[in-house]
C-alpha positions, 0 to 999 in steps of 0.5 A: 083877577089880573089881566094879561096879553100875549107878549111874544111867540118864539118859533124855530125856523131854518132861516131867520133872515128869510122869515124876518124879511117876509114878515116885515113885508107881510105885517109891516113890523120892525126889527126889535133885536137880533143876535146870538141865542141859546145853543149857539143859534141866532134869533131875530125879534120882529114885531111892534113895541108891545108884541113880537115873534122871535124867529130862532135858527139853530146852528146849521139851520137844522130843525127838530120836527114835530107832527102837525099840531103837536104842539102848535096848531097855527099862529094867527096874524090880523091884517088890515087888507087881506087881499094885499096880504095874500098877494105878498104870501103868493109872491113869496112862493107860498100857497094860501089855502082854506079861505073862509068868511065867517064871524068875526072876519075873513081869513086864509091860511098858509104854511111857511118854508118850515111847515109852520101854519099861519092864519091871516085874518081881517076883521074890517075889509 
């Protein structure tokens, strides 16, 4: 059976620049590409050489909303230093919640400015 890996996730946000700046600080990722995108929108690809998130902003920053969990529950991000990551989330004016410590690691969650839920997890600290 062939093996596979998750290459990218494409999410709609109201401000691609704001999201890219925040995740650059939180994750240490770099910008892979930016430019005009489908339906006259704008995208920034941010991540590593092998994996990335696309932050897509439609024209005017107007998003079509889905109910929580329909279809996305959350996006998980692994970090080396959970406490430092939490301070970056707080400094951005976002609120960490649901802190937990169970196998295989410690974690917390937060919603971004558009109501997208992120899980931040650390397996080593």
